[in-house]
Wavefront OBJ file of the C-alpha trace (Angstrom):
o trace
v 109.459 171.065 110.637
v 109.693 172.487 114.147
v 107.419 175.452 114.858
v 109.243 178.681 115.755
v 109.198 179.112 119.515
v 107.257 182.406 119.411
v 104.602 180.889 117.140
v 104.320 177.887 119.492
v 103.719 180.278 122.395
v 101.029 182.202 120.511
v 99.300 178.993 119.525
v 99.329 177.844 123.135
v 97.954 181.197 124.359
v 95.134 181.263 121.803
v 94.068 177.608 121.837
v 90.751 176.821 123.595
v 91.353 174.524 126.554
v 89.448 172.134 128.878
v 91.023 170.571 131.985
v 92.698 167.331 130.892
v 92.551 165.692 134.295
v 88.917 166.698 134.747
v 85.774 165.417 132.950
v 86.231 165.877 129.225
v 84.407 168.838 127.730
v 85.148 167.995 124.107
v 82.205 167.025 121.912
v 81.691 163.345 121.148
v 80.996 161.903 117.747
v 78.495 159.053 117.569
v 78.455 156.637 114.645
v 74.740 156.505 113.858
v 72.751 154.351 116.290
v 75.502 151.771 116.813
v 76.423 153.083 120.284
v 79.964 153.932 119.213
v 81.224 157.230 120.692
v 84.533 158.815 119.643
v 86.077 161.764 121.497
v 89.108 163.707 120.212
v 91.335 165.657 122.584
v 94.144 168.197 122.359
v 96.358 169.653 125.098
v 99.095 172.286 124.666
v 101.432 173.873 127.203
v 103.481 176.861 126.007
v 105.823 179.038 128.025
v 108.476 181.735 128.138
v 111.085 181.283 130.837
v 114.072 183.144 132.287
v 116.635 181.129 134.247
v 119.502 182.308 136.461
v 122.079 179.609 137.230
v 124.814 179.745 139.865
v 128.201 178.447 138.704
v 130.851 177.442 141.253
v 133.796 179.838 141.244
v 132.147 182.239 138.780
v 129.357 184.757 138.525
v 125.870 183.434 137.793
v 124.716 183.083 134.199
v 121.251 183.565 132.770
v 119.293 182.442 129.750
v 115.770 182.798 128.409
v 113.746 180.805 125.899
v 110.311 180.039 124.498
v 109.230 176.423 124.780
v 106.303 174.057 124.243
v 106.884 171.497 127.035
v 103.749 169.507 126.272
v 101.701 168.866 123.147
v 99.213 165.986 123.432
v 96.744 164.702 120.852
v 94.251 162.019 121.919
v 91.472 159.915 120.493
v 89.163 157.913 122.766
v 86.523 155.461 121.582
v 83.717 153.833 123.602
v 81.277 151.108 122.662
v 79.190 149.780 125.511
v 81.622 148.587 128.186
v 84.563 148.568 125.759
v 86.986 151.474 125.587
v 90.133 152.280 123.619
v 92.441 155.281 123.742
v 95.475 156.568 121.867
v 97.465 159.513 123.208
v 100.393 161.010 121.287
v 102.924 163.459 122.711
v 105.387 165.682 120.883
v 109.054 165.408 121.854
v 112.344 166.574 120.374
v 113.750 164.149 117.802
v 117.141 164.307 119.582
v 115.719 163.135 122.912
v 117.502 159.855 123.604
v 119.295 159.905 120.239
v 118.773 161.252 116.756
v 116.267 159.810 114.287
v 117.571 159.211 110.727
v 115.856 161.412 108.165
v 114.439 163.834 110.766
v 116.004 167.312 111.133
v 117.795 167.864 114.440
v 115.553 169.130 117.261
v 112.395 168.787 115.181
v 109.220 167.844 117.064
v 108.039 164.285 116.463
v 105.162 162.349 118.019
v 105.496 159.202 120.124
v 102.963 157.034 121.945
v 102.166 158.108 125.498
v 99.117 155.836 125.836
v 97.621 153.189 123.550
v 95.341 150.684 125.216
v 92.128 148.716 124.980
v 89.914 148.649 128.052
v 86.848 147.036 129.575
v 84.634 148.678 132.221
v 81.746 146.340 133.117
v 79.311 148.048 135.455
v 81.709 151.012 135.777
v 83.037 149.486 139.023
v 85.804 147.489 137.339
v 88.329 148.912 134.869
v 90.739 146.697 132.929
v 93.329 148.158 130.543
v 95.951 146.489 128.345
v 98.616 148.124 126.186
v 100.580 151.303 126.894
v 98.632 152.128 130.035
v 98.718 154.864 132.690
v 100.358 153.592 135.863
v 98.531 153.945 139.179
v 100.699 156.213 141.355
v 101.688 159.299 139.352
v 98.223 159.891 137.787
v 96.634 159.910 141.276
v 99.094 162.497 142.634
v 99.012 164.563 139.439
v 95.208 164.464 139.384
v 95.219 165.969 142.876
v 97.873 168.606 142.104
v 96.134 169.680 138.869
v 98.924 172.097 138.022
v 100.803 169.897 135.568
v 101.294 172.919 133.322
v 103.630 174.336 135.984
v 105.545 171.144 136.773
v 105.294 167.344 136.690
v 104.917 165.502 139.976
v 108.177 165.176 141.882
v 108.105 161.424 141.299
v 108.050 161.900 137.523
v 110.452 164.841 137.519
v 113.044 162.862 139.488
v 112.627 159.884 137.058
v 111.958 157.596 140.039
v 108.599 156.728 138.481
v 106.846 156.752 135.116
v 103.313 157.993 134.369
v 102.747 155.192 131.824
v 104.252 151.839 130.839
v 103.638 148.823 128.637
v 101.512 146.367 130.550
v 98.063 145.940 132.071
v 96.119 147.380 135.000
v 93.004 146.331 136.897
v 91.264 148.897 139.075
v 88.164 148.421 141.254
v 85.989 151.229 142.607
v 85.084 150.690 146.241
v 81.406 151.022 147.230
v 79.919 154.171 148.788
v 82.655 156.462 147.455
v 85.355 154.861 149.617
v 87.897 155.158 146.772
v 89.617 152.495 144.690
v 92.189 149.709 144.741
v 94.268 148.546 141.788
v 97.061 146.338 140.534
v 99.316 146.741 137.500
v 101.928 144.597 135.757
v 104.445 146.345 133.469
v 107.681 145.879 131.581
v 109.162 148.226 134.154
v 111.206 150.468 131.849
v 108.523 153.156 131.477
v 106.688 154.058 128.294
v 109.824 155.697 126.855
v 112.063 152.619 127.163
v 112.074 149.145 125.680
v 112.144 145.961 127.760
v 115.707 144.887 128.527
v 115.192 141.869 130.797
v 112.694 139.109 131.555
v 111.690 140.663 134.867
v 108.431 142.578 135.161
v 107.208 145.246 137.552
v 104.113 144.735 139.709
v 102.371 147.743 141.267
v 99.794 147.564 144.056
v 97.951 150.794 144.882
v 94.942 152.074 146.816
v 93.361 155.472 147.338
v 90.889 155.275 150.220
v 88.491 157.985 151.430
v 88.082 156.946 155.092
v 85.318 159.464 155.884
v 83.225 159.885 152.712
v 80.745 162.178 154.509
v 80.504 164.993 157.075
v 82.657 167.359 155.019
v 85.654 164.998 154.938
v 84.839 163.330 151.609
v 87.878 164.952 149.845
v 90.328 163.362 152.319
v 92.182 160.398 150.809
v 94.877 158.082 152.119
v 97.041 156.888 149.244
v 99.652 154.125 149.187
v 101.403 152.098 146.500
v 104.221 149.585 146.293
v 106.068 148.554 143.156
v 108.298 145.509 142.959
v 110.372 145.732 139.816
v 113.656 145.444 137.964
v 115.343 147.372 135.182
v 118.188 147.033 132.693
v 119.885 143.990 131.231
v 121.157 143.019 134.690
v 117.615 142.982 136.143
v 118.660 145.532 138.762
v 116.298 146.017 141.683
v 113.849 148.923 141.228
v 111.341 148.874 144.108
v 109.243 151.883 145.123
v 107.100 152.561 148.194
v 104.896 155.660 148.068
v 102.420 156.887 150.675
v 100.655 160.118 151.461
v 97.600 162.114 152.459
v 95.584 163.906 149.773
v 92.805 166.487 149.912
v 90.831 166.360 146.655
v 88.382 169.201 147.176
v 86.862 171.653 144.721
v 88.431 174.953 145.779
v 91.304 173.457 147.812
v 93.470 170.556 146.687
v 96.561 169.550 148.619
v 98.814 166.650 149.445
v 101.920 165.384 151.223
v 103.498 162.372 149.526
v 106.705 160.496 150.308
v 108.594 157.870 148.303
v 111.421 155.473 149.160
v 113.231 154.072 146.117
v 115.447 150.976 146.396
v 117.629 150.710 143.291
v 118.114 153.804 141.127
v 119.671 154.243 137.677
v 120.904 150.660 137.523
v 122.540 150.775 140.959
v 120.862 148.188 143.234
v 122.601 149.570 146.328
v 121.406 153.126 145.815
v 118.498 154.257 148.013
v 116.726 157.559 147.323
v 114.110 159.463 149.312
v 111.561 161.925 147.975
v 109.071 164.162 149.766
v 106.544 166.358 148.004
v 104.091 168.751 149.706
v 101.744 170.894 147.631
v 98.543 172.885 147.602
v 96.338 174.342 144.892
v 93.711 176.896 145.921
v 91.018 178.728 143.989
v 90.297 181.595 146.461
v 87.917 183.265 144.051
v 86.366 182.220 140.771
v 88.982 181.801 137.999
v 91.949 182.741 140.240
v 94.410 179.864 140.863
v 97.231 179.818 143.428
v 99.697 176.973 143.838
v 102.652 176.197 146.131
v 104.941 173.162 146.233
v 107.996 172.094 148.187
v 110.118 169.071 147.242
v 112.970 167.405 149.097
v 115.022 164.735 147.333
v 117.853 162.683 148.810
v 119.455 161.343 145.638
v 121.633 158.681 147.329
v 121.716 158.107 151.075
v 125.308 156.854 150.917
v 126.701 160.365 150.389
v 126.432 163.568 152.385
v 125.300 166.743 150.643
v 123.428 164.780 147.999
v 120.053 166.379 148.640
v 118.060 168.869 146.554
v 115.486 171.321 147.925
v 113.006 172.773 145.433
v 110.315 175.406 145.982
v 107.702 176.442 143.434
v 104.982 179.083 143.506
v 102.445 180.136 140.898
v 99.492 182.451 140.379
v 97.171 181.762 137.469
v 93.939 182.914 135.913
v 91.356 180.912 134.014
v 90.596 183.306 131.155
v 87.814 181.049 129.946
v 87.097 177.461 130.979
v 89.457 175.984 128.379
v 92.322 178.490 128.822
v 94.582 179.117 131.815
v 97.603 181.450 132.083
v 100.150 181.343 134.915
v 103.119 183.257 136.296
v 105.496 180.926 138.143
v 108.731 181.247 140.098
v 110.930 178.328 141.160
v 114.070 177.832 143.204
v 116.294 174.738 143.186
v 118.981 174.497 145.884
v 121.195 171.384 145.714
v 123.749 170.264 148.281
v 127.422 170.231 147.387
v 127.483 166.615 146.185
v 124.235 166.978 144.218
v 125.465 170.218 142.624
v 128.687 168.523 141.459
v 126.710 165.606 140.005
v 124.179 167.913 138.305
v 125.951 171.085 137.090
v 123.528 173.940 136.589
v 120.959 172.642 139.077
v 121.479 175.582 141.477
v 119.069 178.044 139.897
v 116.160 180.473 139.942
v 113.514 180.305 137.237
v 110.715 182.679 136.228
v 108.077 181.621 133.688
v 104.890 182.699 131.945
v 102.910 179.569 131.101
v 99.708 178.922 129.171
v 97.618 175.749 129.251
v 95.094 174.931 126.590
v 93.011 171.786 126.227
v 90.167 170.760 123.951
l 1 2 3 4 5 6 7 8 9 10 11 12 13 14 15 16 17 18 19 20 21 22 23 24 25 26 27 28 29 30 31 32 33 34 35 36 37 38 39 40 41 42 43 44 45 46 47 48 49 50 51 52 53 54 55 56 57 58 59 60 61 62 63 64 65 66 67 68 69 70 71 72 73 74 75 76 77 78 79 80 81 82 83 84 85 86 87 88 89 90 91 92 93 94 95 96 97 98 99 100 101 102 103 104 105 106 107 108 109 110 111 112 113 114 115 116 117 118 119 120 121 122 123 124 125 126 127 128 129 130 131 132 133 134 135 136 137 138 139 140 141 142 143 144 145 146 147 148 149 150 151 152 153 154 155 156 157 158 159 160 161 162 163 164 165 166 167 168 169 170 171 172 173 174 175 176 177 178 179 180 181 182 183 184 185 186 187 188 189 190 191 192 193 194 195 196 197 198 199 200 201 202 203 204 205 206 207 208 209 210 211 212 213 214 215 216 217 218 219 220 221 222 223 224 225 226 227 228 229 230 231 232 233 234 235 236 237 238 239 240 241 242 243 244 245 246 247 248 249 250 251 252 253 254 255 256 257 258 259 260 261 262 263 264 265 266 267 268 269 270 271 272 273 274 275 276 277 278 279 280 281 282 283 284 285 286 287 288 289 290 291 292 293 294 295 296 297 298 299 300 301 302 303 304 305 306 307 308 309 310 311 312 313 314 315 316 317 318 319 320 321 322 323 324 325 326 327 328 329 330 331 332 333 334 335 336 337 338 339 340 341 342 343 344 345 346 347 348 349 350 351 352 353 354
């Protein structure tokens, strides 16, 4: 049965947390002297939000609600160079259609990741199953404010953070970064394969000056050749950007060109995301992000500008609380295609991870 929204918020605010995208702080369980290590994990986002929406030809409307936008439960096992991981996420049972026998809007769990891996020498990483893709995790791992918002690439549905397939990633020597390749069904981890075509992703994150104070600077680029839907519609993506992956300052500017969107091979979309996350003093977190999206370059007024700001505090290492404000300003064509997208939003958000 679905938890009441207020109870979900309290649970999120009281749960001990450890940064999911950072080295795991959860205790490991070892099976005797066999070398088997098992690590459980739990991540919860909970929030209260107030939204003001502009409606054409009428006064603005507002609403407010409690929500639990992310609940993740993970189990990771390691034995020598072998590794396996299962990650479950809670979603509404009505997302994408109702489930027989499950009450409407109840929370149910689905697979977010489920893969077997091999890491010989720790320089090579091979994964097979429901695997993280290469682009979104790199940008999200730099942003490190996923509790406030997904990356623009994920939020716009132009990319998926995981898919069914396989990835191979190689660490470059002397901390120069990594290069990787992935092959996927191409429909994302939430969709089933609809055609015989597969998606191939090539990606690299290179630190060109891994010394002299410039070690956090990374040049990132990826290209995905893919198809989607029963008609094998083109779905190619080119992403490139500069990232700064420091300790107290993390920032990035990332752009994406998408050829083929939502089953329309002739549709070309553009996406630009610029962000920064600063820890000016211990435990205080400040984040800013600007996003520009051109939904379809064939139409004027089809762009959306989004600004997001947040101030947070790390109460203890595993618990963070944020206040966030966001503004979404669509053009006339985008507003007509997405009613309710012209809005202000104010939120109180908690992030907790074991």
